[in-house]
N, C-alpha and C positions, 0 to 999 in steps of 0.2 A: 676486453682489453687484451693485448697480445703478450704472449709470454715474453720475460726480460731476457734480451740476448743483444750481446753486441753487434753493432752495424758492421764490425770486420774482427776476426778472430782467426785462431789456428787450432786445427784438429787433426792430428795423426797424419801429418805430411802434407797438409793442404790448407789454404786459406779459405776460410768460410765467410761469405758475406750475405747479408739481406740484400736480394735483388730488389734494389728501388724503382726500376721500371715497371715492376708490376703492382706496385702500390697506388692507390689505395685498395684497388679490388682485391688483392691476394697478398699475402704475408707468406713469402717463401725465401729458404735459404739456398745458397749455391757453393758448390765446392769447387775450388780453381786449383788444379793439381800442376799446371805449367806457368811460366812467365807469360807465355802468348795468351793464355786463357784470363790472366789477370789484367794485361793490357786491353784486352777486347772488353773487360768488364769495366775499366776504367773510361775507355773513350765511348761505350754507349751509356755510361752514367748509372751503371748498376750499382756502383760504389763510387761516393763522390763527397765533396766537404773537405776543407783543408786539414783539420786534423786526421780524417780518416784516411786521407790519401798518403799523409806521411806514413802512418801505420802500413798502408799498402806498400809503400816505397821499402819499408824494412822488410816486410815479411817476403815481398817478392825476391830480394835479394836471398834470404833464407831459403825460399824454394830452390833458386837456382844453385845455390851452394849445395843443398842438400841432393840434387839432382846430379850435378856435375862433379862434385867435389872441389878439395882445394889442395891436393898433394902434390900437383904439379904445375909448372909455370903456363902449360897450355889449359889446365882446367881453370886456373885462376883468371886467365884471358878470356876464357869463355863466360865465366861468371860476371866478370867486369863488363863484357859485351852486352849481356842480356840486361845488366843492371842500367846501362847506359840507354837502351831502347825504353825501358822503363820509366827513367827519368824525365824523357822527352813525350809520354804519351799525354801529358797536358801541360802546355808550356806557361800558363799564367799561375798556377797553383805551386807555391815554392815549397810548400810542406812535401810534396813527392819527391823533389829533388832531396831536401833536407834528410827524408828518411832513407832514401838510398844511400846518400853519402854517409850517414851514420853507420848504416849496415857495413858498407865497405871498409871503414876504419879498422873494422874487427876481422875482416875476411880471412886474413892469413893466420889468424887463431884457430881457424876451423869452422865447418858447419854449425857445430854445437854452440860455439860462441856466438855466432851471428844469430842463431835461433833465439838465445837466452836473452840477447841484448834487444831483439825486436819485441820479444814478450814483454820485457820490463817497460818497454816504451808503450806497449797496451796497457800495462798496470798502473802507469801513472797519468794516463790520459783523463781519467775521470777526476782525479785530484786537481790536476791542473785547470781544467775547464770550470770546476766549482769554485776555484779560487778566483780565476778571471770573471765569472759571471756574478760572483758575490760582490766584487769591487763594482762592477757595473751595476748592478742593483742598487746598492747603496748611492753610488753616485746619482742615478735616475730619481731616488728619493729625496735626495738634496736638493737636485735642480727644480723638482716638481713636489713641492712639500704641501702637506695637509690635503692631500685627496687620493682617492684610489685610482690609478692610471689607466689611461686609454692608450696603449703602446701599438704605433704601427711599426711592422717589419717585412723584410724582403727577403726572399729566397727561403732556404732551408738552413737553420744552424743549430738544430737539435741534436739529439741523440743519433739521428741518422747521418749527421754529416761529421761525427766525431766518432771515437770508440765508444764514449759513455758521456750521458748528461748534456753536453751542448754548451755553445758560447752566448751567442746574443738570446737565443730561445732560452739557454739556461737561466740567464738573468731573469727572464718572463716566469721562469719556473719558481724562482725564488720569490718574486713577487706574489705570485698566485699562492703559494705555500703560507705566506705571511699575511694572507689578506688584503694585500696592498694593490691588487690589479682588479679593473673594472672589466677590460675586454681588450682582446687583441685584434688589430686589423691586419691582416695578412694578405699582402699583394700576391696575385696569382703567378706572377713572375714568369714571364717569356723568357725564353721560346719553349722550355719544356715542362711548364706549370710546377716547379718545385714549391711553390708556396700552395696552390691549392690542392695538390696531389700529397705532399710530403708534410709540410707545416700544419695544414688543417688535420691531416692524419694523426699527427702527433699530438696536437692540442686536444683533438676529440677523445683520443685514447686516454688523456689524463684528465679529461673532466674541465678543461680550462675554456673560459667563454671567448668565443671568437668569431670574426665574420670575415669572408673572403671577398676581396675586391678587385676589378681589374687593374692592372699597374697604372693605367692612363686616369683612374679616378682617385689617386692618391692625393692629387692637388687639391681636388675639389672637397675631399674629406678634411683636409687641413683647413681650407677657407671656411668651411661650415663649422670649424671649432669642434670637430670629431675625434682630434688627436692631441695628446700632451707632449709626446716624445717619440722620436724614431731611434730605433735600435737595430743595427745590422752585424753581420759578420764581415770576415775578409777572407780573401784567399792570397793576397800579398800586400804587405805594407812596406813602403820605401822608407829609407832610414829619416826622412823628414815628417813622416806621417802621412804622406800621400796614400790612398788606399784603393786596391784595385778588389772589386766585388762585383757579384752579378749584375749583368746589365741592367739598367734603370735605376741603380743606386746612386749616380751622379745627379740624376734629375730629381731624385728625393731629397738629397743635401741641398740643392738649389732652393727648392720649395720650402724646406724645412727654414732655411735662413731668411726667406722671405717673409715666413709668417713667425720668426723668433722663436722657433721650437728647438728644444736640444736634439742634437744628431749624435749619437754615440756609437761608436764601432767596438765590437768586444772580439778580441781574438787572442790566441796563445802566441807567446814569444816566439815559437817556431814557425809563425807565420811572417814576422819581421826579416826582411832581406836587407840587412845593412850594406852590403855590396851594390845596391842601387841607390844613389841619391835622393832622387825624388820619382815621381810617378812617370816622367818621360822615358825612363829606363825600363818600366814594365812591359814585357810582351804580352799583348792581348790576343788570346786565342778566338779564331772565327770558325764558326761551326758550319755544318752542310746546309746548303740552300732549301734542300727538301723539309728542313724543321720548319722553314716558313711557307714554303709553296704548297704543302700539304698539310691535312689534318687527318689524323687516323687513316692515313694511306691513300686519302682523296685528295686530288689536286684542288687548291682552292685559290690559284693564282693563274693566269694564262700561261701557256706555254712559251718558253724562253725569257720568263721574267728575270731579271738582274736581282740578286739579293745582297744586302748587307746585314750580316748575321753574327756581331760579336757576341761571345759568351759573357763577356766583363766590360766595365768601364772602369775609369780610373777618376777618384774623388780627390781633389786637392785637400790638403788639410787645413786650408783657410777656410773650408765649409764644415768642418768638422768641430763638434762641442769638444770631444775628448776621444782618444784612441785608449782603450783600456787592455790590459792583459793580466795574467796572474800576479805579475809585480806590481800592479797599481795603474796609475793614468801614465802612460806612455808618452802622450803628447797630447797638446791642446791647441785648439783652433780658434774658432770665432766664439762669440756670445759669451753664455753664461761661463762664469769660473768655476771649476769645481772646489 
């Protein structure tokens, strides 16, 4: 068992993160003392996940305010410029921008106020995640009554993706604690294997039964009757309930609809972007071709191979059974009625 530690925290003037690029082989924390270091960690996915990125946004502004001060117009302009670069580090994850904007709203009250607000954001994360995941677990039990559940999930939505507890994986933790879970089927999740590296690590660490499967095997698992429901997280949710999540989620939703299986999205209200009417307005990040053309530093595709490597896709709400936040069911789509 790993020692209990937040995925992202603050310590003596620095942001401290679990370096998720080293898992599952090594558990290690990293101190980030500048906004540039934090942006680098975000871009290489050392820290990731919607709620955790929200915290990163707020703490990054606290770093900048502490470093440059807020006493002069020039200092304020410098902090805001660094905050802008931070907010753009990952364009799909709206929580990052929300965290930055929340911190900037108190910037003129001074560095101490920015830090205090960011720390308050950290402290409320677990409560919010527990509430959202509790609603989701209860919904899954209503949709799939009378049996211990076989739950398929995608990417990583646990305590590594949040400050504490988790969203979709938090719902799985509730089910396991209550003896209502049979097994978790965790997609390996291309391109960086967040499922097999991170979700499997969390499940193993907590003694939750699981199996890892290739993303392309999820449809076969459903066809064979191995899955009762699908539960995923989100990086951005449009006003109508369309959901951006790790690449491959859309395909899961299509197949779940084909097999009449509940497909539930679990997220915090901070992930909802009501300025975007529907999924067409969500910017989808594309990542480096080398993530596909190389494996462990070795080329696995011919030189000059063109690559399409989106980090996310958008699932229309019509394919989603329900979108659940800490406030309950936010949106309903197809199939079962909660």
